[in-house]
C-alpha positions as CSV (number, residue, x, y, z in Angstrom):
1,X,166.5,53.3,85.2
2,X,164.7,56.3,86.9
3,X,167.9,58.0,88.1
4,X,169.5,57.8,84.6
5,X,166.3,59.0,83.0
6,X,166.1,62.0,85.4
7,X,169.7,62.9,84.7
8,X,169.1,62.8,80.9
9,X,166.6,65.6,81.4
10,X,169.0,67.6,83.6
11,X,167.1,66.7,86.8
12,X,168.5,65.4,90.1
13,X,168.5,61.6,90.2
14,X,167.1,61.3,93.7
15,X,164.1,63.5,94.5
16,X,160.6,62.5,93.6
17,X,159.7,63.5,90.1
18,X,156.3,64.5,88.7
19,X,155.8,64.1,84.9
20,X,153.1,66.5,83.7
21,X,151.7,65.9,80.2
22,X,150.0,69.1,79.0
23,X,148.6,67.5,75.9
24,X,147.7,69.2,72.7
25,X,144.5,71.2,72.3
26,X,143.7,71.4,76.0
27,X,147.2,72.2,77.2
28,X,146.7,75.9,78.0
29,X,144.6,75.7,81.1
30,X,146.6,72.8,82.5
31,X,149.9,74.5,81.8
32,X,148.7,77.7,83.4
33,X,147.7,75.7,86.5
34,X,151.1,74.0,86.7
35,X,153.1,77.2,86.2
36,X,151.1,78.9,89.0
37,X,151.7,76.0,91.3
38,X,155.4,75.6,90.6
39,X,156.9,77.7,93.4
40,X,155.2,75.5,96.1
41,X,155.2,72.3,94.1
42,X,158.9,72.3,93.6
43,X,159.4,72.5,97.4
44,X,158.3,68.9,97.4
45,X,159.4,67.4,94.1
46,X,161.0,68.2,90.7
47,X,158.8,68.6,87.7
48,X,159.3,67.5,84.1
49,X,156.6,69.2,82.1
50,X,155.7,68.3,78.5
51,X,153.7,71.4,77.5
52,X,152.5,70.5,74.1
53,X,153.9,71.7,70.8
54,X,153.6,75.5,70.6
55,X,152.3,75.6,74.2
56,X,155.4,76.6,76.1
57,X,154.6,79.5,78.5
58,X,156.8,82.5,79.0
59,X,157.6,81.5,82.6
60,X,158.3,77.9,81.6
61,X,161.8,76.5,81.8
62,X,163.4,79.3,83.6
63,X,166.2,77.4,85.3
64,X,167.3,80.4,87.2
65,X,163.8,81.0,88.6
66,X,162.8,77.4,89.2
67,X,165.8,75.0,89.3
68,X,163.7,71.9,89.9
69,X,161.6,72.4,86.8
70,X,162.2,71.4,83.2
71,X,159.7,72.1,80.4
72,X,159.8,70.7,76.9
73,X,157.3,71.2,74.2
74,X,157.2,67.7,72.8
75,X,159.0,64.4,73.3
76,X,159.1,62.1,70.3
77,X,161.7,59.4,71.0
78,X,162.1,60.2,74.7
79,X,158.7,59.3,76.2
80,X,160.1,56.0,77.6
81,X,162.7,58.0,79.5
82,X,160.1,60.5,80.7
83,X,157.9,57.7,82.0
84,X,160.9,56.0,83.7
85,X,161.8,59.3,85.4
86,X,158.3,59.7,86.9
87,X,157.1,58.8,90.4
88,X,153.8,60.4,89.6
89,X,152.2,61.5,86.3
90,X,149.6,64.3,85.8
91,X,147.9,64.1,82.5
92,X,144.8,64.8,80.4
93,X,142.7,61.7,79.8
94,X,143.1,60.9,76.1
95,X,143.0,57.3,75.2
96,X,146.5,57.0,73.7
97,X,148.2,58.4,76.8
98,X,145.9,56.4,79.2
99,X,146.9,53.2,77.4
100,X,150.6,53.9,77.8
101,X,150.3,54.9,81.4
102,X,148.0,51.9,82.2
103,X,150.3,49.4,80.6
104,X,153.2,50.8,82.6
105,X,151.2,50.9,85.8
106,X,152.2,54.5,86.5
107,X,150.5,56.2,89.4
108,X,148.5,58.9,87.6
109,X,146.4,62.0,88.3
110,X,144.0,62.8,85.6
111,X,142.7,66.3,84.9
112,X,140.5,65.8,81.8
113,X,139.6,68.5,79.4
114,X,136.1,69.7,80.5
115,X,133.2,69.0,78.3
116,X,134.9,66.2,76.4
117,X,135.0,62.4,76.3
118,X,138.1,62.7,78.5
119,X,135.8,63.3,81.5
120,X,134.1,59.9,81.0
121,X,137.5,58.2,80.6
122,X,138.8,59.8,83.9
123,X,135.6,59.0,85.8
124,X,135.6,55.4,84.8
125,X,139.2,54.9,85.8
126,X,138.8,56.8,89.0
127,X,135.7,54.8,90.0
128,X,137.8,51.7,89.3
129,X,140.4,52.9,91.8
130,X,143.1,53.1,89.0
131,X,143.7,56.9,89.0
132,X,143.1,60.1,91.0
133,X,140.8,62.5,89.2
134,X,140.8,66.3,89.6
135,X,138.2,68.4,88.0
136,X,139.8,71.3,86.1
137,X,137.0,73.7,87.0
138,X,137.5,72.9,90.8
139,X,141.2,72.7,91.1
140,X,143.3,75.8,92.1
141,X,147.1,76.0,92.3
142,X,146.8,75.7,96.1
143,X,144.5,72.6,96.1
144,X,146.6,71.1,93.2
145,X,149.8,71.4,95.3
146,X,148.1,70.0,98.4
147,X,146.6,67.0,96.6
148,X,149.8,66.2,94.6
149,X,152.1,66.5,97.6
150,X,149.7,64.3,99.6
151,X,150.0,61.6,96.9
152,X,153.8,62.0,96.8
153,X,154.0,61.4,100.5
154,X,151.7,58.3,100.3
155,X,153.9,55.6,98.8
156,X,151.3,53.0,99.4
157,X,148.5,54.9,97.7
158,X,150.7,55.5,94.6
159,X,151.5,51.7,94.5
160,X,147.8,50.9,94.8
161,X,146.9,53.3,92.0
162,X,149.7,52.0,89.7
163,X,148.7,48.4,90.3
164,X,145.0,49.0,89.7
165,X,145.8,51.0,86.6
166,X,148.0,48.2,85.3
167,X,145.2,45.7,85.9
168,X,142.9,47.7,83.6
169,X,145.2,46.8,80.7
170,X,145.7,43.0,80.7
171,X,148.4,41.3,78.8
172,X,147.4,39.7,75.5
173,X,144.3,41.9,75.0
174,X,145.2,42.5,71.3
175,X,145.3,38.8,70.6
176,X,142.0,38.2,72.4
177,X,140.3,41.0,70.3
178,X,141.8,39.6,67.1
179,X,140.4,36.1,68.0
180,X,136.9,37.5,68.6
181,X,137.0,39.4,65.3
182,X,138.2,36.4,63.4
183,X,135.6,34.2,65.0
184,X,132.8,36.6,64.0
185,X,134.3,37.0,60.5
186,X,134.1,33.2,59.9
């Protein structure tokens, strides 16, 4: 239940919610982009920001300064709630997170860590029409807000992204892989 999930994080149950996953090693640049964009971004949506362990920024989570923003370092047993709360997800492009988002069919914007395998992951998914892809070196707080708010306003585009992303992760894939491995092993 998205409304209940939002309330569990101290957010309003009704407005659009952006879940931002800062990640681990590459969180600093993404987190700095988000914090710089917050004043304008929160005019259009509320933000749940998972900054990464030890990556909380000084200006993060100041309820008095930015009431539509919640930052947490890490979510262990609450990721399902965070995903449920989200209308749009902004993330790095690590395989574990991509798998979760794809299986859930979440409309997703990827900002991969530059110079890593994440760029190939994001490029492949973007070319397949499953995600939006922003290059970290090219995105500024102003362009970030503009592109995110355009996606929030385009319900059809978000639905297409979520559906295409979900299609990249077919049901029963683990069983199919196991059957191939077993057939080769015999």
